[in-house]
N, C-alpha and C positions, 0 to 999 in steps of 0.2 A: 648826476649829471655826467662826471667827469667819466665814472665807470661806464655809460652808455654808449661814450661817443669817445675815450678812449682808444688813439690807434687813425682818430683823422687824418689822412692826406694833408700836405700844405693846401692844395688845390681849393680843400672843401673849405680854406678860414680868408681866402681871398675876396675883397670888399666886391658888394653886388651893385648894380644900378637899383637905382627907389625902387620901391614896392610897396604902395598902398601906403605913400606918401615919408615912408620909411626908409634909409638907406640898412638891408642885411647882408650877410655873407653868407656863403654854402654854410660854415660853421653851423650857423643859428638856425639853418633848414634842415641839416643835417642832424644836430640836438632834435631838436623837435620831431622828427621825423621815426628813429630810432625809438626816440624815449616813448611815445605814443604808441609804437608797435609793443617793444618789452611789456607793456601796457595788459593790449590785447589779444600777447600771447601768453602771459605771464609768465614771464623770463626776465633772471634780472636784467640780461646785457644783449644787446642788438650790436652783432660785429657789421661792419662797413660795407663788407666786404661777402655776409652771408647772403645765400640766397632766399628768397622769402617762403618758396615754394621746398627746395630741395635739402636747406639746410634749416630751416624753420620750419617748418611741418605746416605753414600756412595754407590754404583754401583761398577759393574767389570769394566766397562769402565772409570770412576774415578780410583779406584786400579790398573790398565791398565798401564794409564798413571804414578801414582808412582811408578810401578815397571820400567818402560822406565828409571824416571827419576832415580832411585837410582841403576840402571846398566850403567846410565853413568858417575856418580860420584868414583872418583880415591881410597878417602878414606874411602867411605860407602861400606859397602857388598854387593853382588847379591841381588835382592829378585825378587821370582816369586809369579804368580798368586794361586801357592797349598801351600805355604809358608804363603800368604796371608791369603786364607780361614780355615789353620788350626793356624793361631794363629792370631787371628784380633781386638790386641790390639795394643800400640805400645810396652810394656813394655814383651807382651809373644813373640812377633816379635823379638826383640831386645837379649830374650833371648835364641829363636832357632837359631837366624844367626849366634850370637858369643858367643857358651855355654861355653866355656871354660873361666876362670876366672886365671888370670896369680898370682903365689907366689910372692914374693919378688923379691925369688933367680932367678926367671926367668925372672923380668923384668931386673935384672941387665942383664943377659945373652942374651937377648933380644934387649938391648941397644948397645951392640957390635955386632949385626947382620944390617947387610944390604940386603937386597932382595930385587930384581930389579921385577917389575909387569910382567916382562916377566916370570920371572923364579918362580914367585909364585903358591904354588901349594893346592890346597883347604885342610883340613886336610881331612884324613880320604877318600880319595879318588886319584887312582892312578894314576900314572904322566902322561902328554899329549903323545900321541901317535905323531910319526913321521909324516910328510906333506908328501902323496902325488905329485906327479909335477902335477901341473894342465895340462889338456887337450888341446892337439893346437887348436887352433879354427877350425872351420870347411871353408874351403873355400865355396865359393859363388859359384863355381864352381862348386866344391863335390855335394853342395847341389841340386841344377838345375838337374846333372845329375843324382842324388839318384832317385828322384824325378819321372823323363822322365825313365827311365828302371822301375820304381814302375808302370807306366802308361803303358805302354808295355806289363807289367806282365800281368794286368787286363785285357787292349785290347785281348792278345794271349787266356789268358783265355775265354773271352767271347765268340773268333772263335771258339774257340775248342768247345763250349757248343754250336752254331749255327752251327754247322756241322752235330757234334752229332745227335740234335733236328731234324736239315732238315730230316737225314735219317732216324728218328724215326718217324715222321709224314708224312713223303711218304709211308713207310711200314705199319705201322697201319691202316692210312687212308685208304690203299687201302684193307682191309677187307671187309666181308661179313657180316654184324648183328652183332649186340652188342656181342654174345659172343663170335666168332672170335677176335673181337677187345679187347676183356677183357684178352683174350690167349696172343696176342701177347704185350699188353700192361705188363701183366707180365714177359713174355721174356725179352721184349727189357727196360723194366724199370727194372728189376732185374740187368741185365746187367750191365745198365749202374750207377744203383746204387751201387754196388758193384765197379766199376770202382772208382767214384767220393769218394767212402769209401777209399779205397785202394790208392788214387792219395798221400795227406800228408804221407803215412807210406813210397811210395817209393821215394818220393821228398826229405822228411827229409833224406833219405840214401843216396841219389842218393848227394845232395846235401851240407850234415853238415858230415854225418858219426855218431861217436860216437862226441855225448858233452861232454867237458871235462872243468874243470874249465879256462876261459881264460874271456879277456879285449874286444871287438868288438867297434871304435869308431865308432859312430852311423852317418849316411850316406855313409859310405864306402863301396866294393862292398861285404867285407864278413858281412855287416851288410845288406846288401839287401837280401843275402842268406837266415838270418836269420827271415828277415823277412816273405821270402815266406812262407817258413815253418812254422812260428808262427801264420800266416793268414791260411793257411790252416788247420792245427792241428784245430784250435778253430773255425772254418766254417764247418766244416766236419757233413752231412745230417745226420750220424750215430748218434750223438748228439741230433738232433730234433726226434729221432725214439724212444729213449732214455729219453726222456725227459728232459735233457742236459740243454735243453733251457728254462725249462716250470720256473718259480717264485714259484716252491715250491722243498721241498728235493726229489730228485731222487737218487734212485741209480741200477747200473746192474749190473751183470757180463757182457756183453759185454764191458762196459768202461771198464775196467781192460784189458780184453783181448785187447784192443785196446792200450794201453799203455803198457802193457805188448810187443805189435809191434812194437813200437814206441821207446826202447829200456829201459824202465820202469822197476826197479825188484819189484814186484807186487807181496807179499805172498797171501796164500790161504785164502778164507772168508774176505778179505778189500771189507770193505763198505765206495765207495766215495758217496757225497752229492753233490760237489760241481760243480758249470756250469764251475768253471775259472779253465782251464786244466793246467797243466804242459808244459812249450815245453821245458825246459833243459830235458828230459825225461831219459836221460841216466846217470844224477845226484840224479836219485831221486830213493831213495829205502824204502819201505813200507813193514815191518812184518805183518805175518799174523794174521788178527784178529781185523786189524786196524779200524775204524772208524772217517772219515772227514765229518766235518756237512757242511750245504750248504753256498755259500757268502763264503766261505774262498779262500784266495790264497795261494797257494803254486808253484812257478811257476819256481823257482830254476833261477830265473835271476830277473836282476834289474838294474834300468837305472840312474847312478849317475855321473853328471859333465860331460856329453857328453859322456858316456861311457855306453857301456852294459857290465855289472859285472856278470858272469856266475857261478856257486857254490853248493856244496854237500848239499841237503839234507835228513837226513835218521831216521825215522821214524822205532821203533821198534814193536814190536810183540804188538797187546793190547793193541795199544797207544789209545786216542781220544783227538780230535782237535776239539776244539766249532765252534760254528758259528760266525759269522763275524770276524773270526780272519785273522790273515796277520802273512806270515812263510818266514822269509829273508831266503837268502842264508847264508850256511855254519852255519848250525844248525843242533842239533840231540834231538832225544828225547827217552829214553829207555824206556825199554818194560815195560808194561803197567802204565806208566806214564801218565797224564791228562795236556790240557791246554783248560782254560775256556771258558766262552764266551767274544767276543770282547774283545781278548785281542791278544798279539801278541807276540812272537820270533825275537830279534836283532841278528843281524850278529853276532856270536862267541859264541851266549846262548847254553847251553847245559841243559837239567832235566835229572835228574839222574834218576835212573830207582825204576818203585812205586811213586814216587813224583807228587805231586800235584801242577799246579802254575796256576797263571793267572794275570791281567795285561797287562798293557801295558808302556813298555817292560815287561814280565812275571816278577813275583818273587813266592815265597814258597806261599802254600796257605792249609789248611786244609778244602777242599772242594770239594765233591766229586761227580762230574758231571756225570756219568754213573749210572744210578738208575733203567735200564734197565737189568735185567738176563742175561747172556750168555749161549745160549744150543748147545748142543753138534751140530754133523751134520750139516746137510744142501745145503752139496757137489750137491746129486743127482737134491734136490728141485731150487738150484743156476742156475747148467745147465739145464735145463728144463724150467726153468722163462725165461732166457736168448734166448732161441731154440724159445720158442713161442713168444718172440718179436721181432726176426727175421722172425719166419714166417710172424707174421702178416704185420707185414713192406712191404715184398715182394709180400705177397696176398694179402692188402687190400689198403695201404695207398700208396705204389707205383703204383699198376695199376688205383686206383681210382683215383690219380693226372694226370696221363700221358693221361692214357685213357678218362679221365672225361673233361678234357681240349679241345682234338682231338675231342670227339662227341659235343663237343658246335660249333665247328669250322666246322666241316662236318653237324650238322643238323642244323644249325642255319642259313638261308638263308642271311642274314646280312653280316653273317662275315665268310660263306663260298663264298660269292661274290671275298670281298678283296682277299684271295687269289689262282684267275681267274688272268690269267696272262692278262694286258693289262683291268683291271676293274676299272670299273668309278664310283664305287660305296662310294668312300671317297671324291667324287665331286659332289655328291646328299644332297642336304638339308632334304630328308625324313631322311637319313644315321644321322647326327647329331640328329634327334627328337625320332628316335628309341637307338640311345645310351642314351641318357638322362634318356626316360620312363626306358629302362632296368638298368641303371647304377641304377636309385634312387629307385627304387624294391628291389635291390638285395641287397644296400645299406642300408635301412631302414628298410628291413628285416631282414636281420642280427642282428641289431640293438633290433627290435621286440624280434625277434626269440632266440635269442640270451638270452636277462631278461628272461624269461619264460624257459628257459632250467637251467639256471646257481641258478634257485629258485624253483626247481622243482627235476630235474634228483637226483641231490646232494643228497639233501632229501632223497630220497627213495634209495639211496644207502648209505646212514648214519644207515638207520636200523638193516643193518649187518655185523656194527662193535658197541661193547660196550666197554665206556670208561675204563680205569686203570683195561686193563685186556689185558695181552701179546700173542702177535700174531705173528706165523712165519716169517720170513720177506723173502721175491722174495714167498710168497704163495695168495691165491685167497684174503685176506682181505689185503694184502699189495696193490696189482693189484688195490682195492675197494679203498682205500686209497689215493692213486696214483691219480684216476679220480678225487674224491671228490677235491681231492688240487687242480688240475689242472683245474675243468671248475670254481672252484671260486675265483681263483686267478686273472682272466682277466686283463688284465692292461686297455684295452678301457674304462671298465665299472667304474673303479676305478679313474681312470683319467676324466673320466663325470663328475661323483658325488664329487668328493673329493673336500673341499674347498667349500662349497655350502650348505645348509640349507636341502636339498634333500639326504645329504651321511648316514645321519642316518635312512635313510629310507630303503637305496640300503643295508644298512650291516643289517638290523634288516631281507630281504627281504631274504639274503643267509646265514641267521643263529645267526648273533649276538644277544647276552643280553645282551642289552644297559640299563636295568633296567629304572627309570626315567629318560629320555632326557631333561636336562637343556638347551635349544638351542641359540647356541651363532652363528652360522653363518659359522663356521669352525672351527667344532666339532673333524674335520676329516682330514688329507690331502691328497694328492691327491696318496701317495703309502701305502699301507695298507697292508701285507701279512698276512698272518696264516698258519698250517698245517691241521687243522679240525675250519672252522666256528661256530659249534655248541656248543664249548667245550670254546667259548672266553665270558668273562663277563667282561663289564666296567662299572666303577661305575657314577652315578649321577655326572653331573655336570665336567666330566672329560674333558680335551682338546685333542688331539694329533696333533703333526704335522707329517712331512713325514718321511717317512723311519723305521714305527714300524715293526716288524716282531715277531710275536704270534708265541713263541714254545711250542708249544703242544703237540707237536708227540716227544717222546725219540726213539732213535735208540740203539740198540749194531750190531754185526755185522752181528747173525743171528735171532734178533727180534723185534719189536716195540710196543709201547706203547702210547695213547692218554690216555691225562689229562686235566682237567679241567685249565685254565688260566685267572686271574681273574685281573682286572687293579681296582688300589682303586680309590673313587672318589673322586670328585673337587680335580683332581689331574691336573699337566702339563705334558708331554711327551714330549722334542724334536727331534731333529732331527738322523737319522741311531741308533735306540736302538734295540736291541733282548730281548723280554721280555718273560724269561723264564718260565713254571708252575711255576718249584718251588720255584720262587719268596717272597723276605719277606719284599714288599715294601706295603704298609697301605695306608688310606687316606688320600690327602693332600699335597701330596709329588710333588717336583716338580724333575726329571728327566732332566738333563742336556744332551746338545747334544755329544751321543759316549758315555756315559754313561755306565759304568757294573755294569746292574741292582744282586744286592748281593739275595741269595739262600741260605743263611745259616745264623745262630744267630738271634736275634729279628726283628722283625718287626716293620719295619721304618713309622711314621707318625709325621702330622707335620715340615714335613723339606726333604731341598733338596739333592739331590745328585749328584756328580760330580766326575769325573774322569775315569781312569781303574789301579787298584782296587777303586773303588770309598768311597769318603768320603761326613761326610754334611758339607755342606754351606745353608746359611739363605733361606725359604722358596722364598721369594721375599723379592725387597727391595723396599724405598720409588720411587724410578721412576718408578719402572712398575706399580705403584697403580696410577700413577696420573690419568688416565681417567678413574677411577672406577664409575667418577659422571655419565659417559654416560649410566652407567647400571643402578642406583640410584637412579637416580633424575627422573623415571617414562619414560621417555622417549625410553625405550629398545623394545618394540613391534612395536615403530614407526620405529625407526633404521632397527630393526631386517627383516621389511617388505621390507622396502629400498634397503636391501641389497642381500632379496631375488630374486629382481625383478632382481637387477644387475645380481645376478650370474645366472638366468633363462638364460639372455640376453647371459653371457659368455659360458653357457652350448650348446645355438643354437648357435654361431657360434662358438663351438668345432666339432660341429658334421658337418655344413655346410662347413668347411674350409674341413675337410677330404672327405664329399662327393665331392666337386668340385676335390679335389686332385685323386681320385678314377675317376669320368670322366678323368680326361685329361690324365690319362694314360692309360685308352680307347682310346682314339680319338690320342695319339699319337703313342699306338700300334698299332692303323689304318693306321696311315699318316705312319709309318716304312716298312706296310704290303705293302702299295702303289706299294713300289718298287720291291716288292717279286716276283720273277715269276716264281718260286719252284725250281730253283737249283740255286740262290745266298745267298749263305749261309753267305756273308760279310753284309750282310743286317741286319740277324738274330744276326750276333757277331754285329754286332753296337747298336742293341738294350738295350743293359747293359748300353755302355758308353751313350747314349742319358738320359734315364732312368736315372741315376745319375745325368747328369746333370738338369735335367729339376726338378728333387727333391730337389736339392740345390736351384735354382734358384726361387721357389716355396715357399720354405718354409723360406727363408732368406725373401723373398717382407713381405711376412704373417708375420714375425716377425717384422717387420721394419711398416707395419701397424699397429697391435696394439699398437705399441709402438711410434702413429705417428709421426715416424720419429723425433721420440725427443731421448736426451739422458737421461734417468732414473734417477731421483734424489735422493739424501740421504733422507731418511724419520725417524719421529718420530712421530707416530699415533697412535690412537685408530687402532682397526680392522673394527670401524663403520666409520672409515672416507672414503668419495669415492675413495679418494686418497689408499687407501690399495686394493679398492675391483680392483681397475685399474691396480696394479701391480698380484693379484691373477689371472686376466686375460693374464696378461703377460705370467703365467706360464702357464695355460693350454693352450691355444687356438693354440701357435706354436709348432709346434712336436721340437724334440731333438734328436730320440735316431737315426736318420741317419746321426749325426755327428760321431759316435763310428766308420761308416766306414771305416775313414780315418785315425784312429789311429796308429801313425808311419811314416805318412808319410808329407812331405811337405805342403799337398794342406790341412791339418788341418788348419792350421795356414792363409791360403787362406779363409779358409771357418768363424774361429771367426774371423778375422777383416771383412768378408763382415756383419755377425754379431755385428760389434759393438767393440769389445775386440782390446784395443791398445796394440797389440803383437810386439813385436821383432823379429829381423832377426834371421832363424836358432833353434828357437825355437823343443824342440823337446816332442814330446807332444806322450804317448805310450797307453793315456786312462783316460786323466782328466775331470774333468766334470765341466763348470762353469756355474751358475745359473741368476747373471746378468749378462750379457755382458756388455755392455755400465760400468759398474763401477769399471773397471778392466783392471790394467795396467801389463804388463808382461814384461819385461826385454829380450836384445837381449841372444843370447846361456842360454837360460832356461832347463833346464829338469824337464819335469811332466810325475809322473809315473802312471801305471795303477791304477785306483779306486781314484785317488787325486781327492781331491773337494775344490775349492774356491768356495764361498756361501759368497752372501750379505746381508744375511738379520737373523735374527732373530725376533720369536714371542715366547714371552712368557705369556701366559696367553691373557690378553684383549689387549695387547701391541704390535704393530709391530718396528720394526725400519732396519736401512740399511744402509749402507756405503760404501767409494771406500776401494778396496784393492789394493795397489802397492806393486808388487814382481821385486825387481831389477836386474839388468842383472846376469846371471854365477850362477842364484840360480837352486836349487832341490829341487824337494816336495817329499817325499819316497811314495814307496806304500800305499794305503790308508790312506793317509794322512790329514787332513781336515783344512782348514785355515777358518775362520769365519771373518765378518765382522771390517770394523776398522783395518785391519793390516795392517803390514808394514813391507816387509824382506829387508836388504840390499842386494846388490850386494856380490854374491857368499858365500851367505848364505844358510843352509839346511836346512828343517826338516824333522826328521826320518821317518820311517816305520812307520806306524799307528799314527802316532800324532796327535793331536786334539791344533792348536794355535789357544787359545782363543782371543773372539773380544776384539780391543783394545792395542793389542801387537806389541810391536814393534822389530823387531828382526836385533841385532845389523849386519855391512856387516861382513863376512866371518866368521860369527859361526856357530855353529852347534847346536840344537834344538832338542830336542824330548820326550817322555813323551805324558800321557792324565789327565790333561793337563802340556802343552807341556811348561820346561824351557829351560833353557841352560845345555848342556852338555860341561861339562869341561875341560873332557880328551880326546877333537878333537880338533882339530887344522882343518881350510880351507881346503879343498878336500880332506881330509881323511874320508877312510868308517866309518860310526858309531862305535863306542866300548861299549861294553854291560858291562863293572863292572860302569860304572857311570851311563849308564841309569837305569842298574837295581834299584844304591841306591837313583834314580831321585824319 
């Protein structure tokens, strides 16, 4: 022990206050820390001034193990990864954890005090909040009954669609000529569109009335009503018309009218770009002139410990809510306040008027996120824009969708024959040949034509917009900008080319400025978004993982402006990062997962950034450089060629399985229509259910085949290892979007099991995503919120890592929570809203963790809702 701590400064030997019933000194803590680190790192001695990362060669996984050990020691202070990064030596860490040095008088007083562990309160933090009663476990009969009723609702809705569709087909197909078909399509399609758009509003007022703050036990009959309304609100076809389902920023006055009809109090001139609509709308108040950016969550509800909790959200006038933010329940923002990108407000937080906050959880900041000038007026323009959207939908989109399908059914002999009673077309082998040819031409024609369009038409439209110039919102230029963003953010193509050598060529084709590319074979992942591709620059040698959103368009409630966004060279960007044009990040930087990119202060170079708000960490560690020799030994060209061949096969499989899926749907449609006699609406009504079953079976089988009917194995390898290439194929080839159809139902658990997740009974999943299904274990009765993500892998520069994730029974993951690989969450624990649980962390039983990066919240006990005090201090 003396060797381990030799040279400790005198201030480490001074006595400290009582800790867990006994008096300790910094010497005790320092010795314990140094001894444990020496054991983990397998070295003889750890100097108190040695940097954990630069001098000792530790990495985040090693230090996560150290933190987990420290939390289990009764006589040592708890350690978080944030403290490790901010104080990366034994001496600095010890000073930071126990900053107070006791005087002799204080020591005498402390010797007369006995503090039990349960009553101990960390200095500077609020007292623990009282625990709420544990939620009664869901009865299996109630769970099954809820699922059965949800299935009946879906079948009833499908039957209603079948009845209406049958009436519309018979009426429109009886028209004489294309002109009359168009007129009837406009009349019928318009009436059907209005009916479907108003259905969520009617259902909400009938089933719910006015939303009030309350708790709803999941799987109960009250929850069934909640689920019906939520599903209808967020699946309204109006959202497709106004662009609410696109991957780029879209705001529309029609959305404000829709929310007002649902009971929300929306002021004049509000601009909402997010497609994640609020559900408990009566609890939402948004003042005039407020801007809510895309990918933000303001739902006015959350799920916690098996209960849906609804609460009030109040945003004042001229408020700004940034991109990729989460606003929890029971929060408020005063007039003129701001919430930065990649930030969150937790329950109970209130931003005073005029203040600017950022971080997760948010805290005061001196950063201005509103860079576009607000102009007066715009009400007439807004009304005309909304009217034009509605007119185009009723006169173009709807009749094209309705009349176009009917024209195909009527004019194509093979399809028309299927609609004839007693048709035998389905049993004739030539039908399959015709279907194969038609399906192939349509599918690959779409791919080729789509590539030509996304690389040409937006370029012509872009000539009408100048960078760094303010344009009015809802004007001509806004429409042009929307068209460019929608055409160049096609998910199909980014998934096709992402994680391959060809992705740089595709991004250049749509407008990216990639400077001199240093090809790695994985320069960009499969999810890269932007506002304008023509104002994106990425430096040489930079690698980008999934979930990058380039924010090169800034909005006020009356105007917008496009600006150039530049990512530095020789950098690495992790997952789920909104990257604003005002970024102050330079070359050779590591941007960790869910990091908040700074937009003020000095230019950061040759460093790493982690957290929200972000702080500096090492750019790289020794472990991530283990495979550098595979790049520098002269064999890079050969390895890149091998990876390119593997990626080309993966891309071909991506196209093949989707082509086969489209053909399968066509044959399935033909098979169902074989039993259609012109008046059997049940057949059409069952088509939706049959299609859904086929989709599940097909994509589960595809995923199992790609994984070779084996479980994934934890990996630590180079990106030039074939094992990593097979993992990339696992990400790309199977489809995953269909899983979200089952959010909030017991059927999602069934699908997860079919895909290999070890998931317990009664799990409530409101929209979680799991990337490596067979590496995840989830216990009974867990609660997974919308947009929570369980990701069992990480890539940093040229190194790939993956490992298991274990979530115990009765756990809760908050809205937008991100759980990284190699973590474990104990029974009854919770990860708060928008938190980032870093790789290797171990959350103890019945603990509440929160923040980015997440750490223990000391003033919250098991089962209680997260409080804002300790979170803000964290």
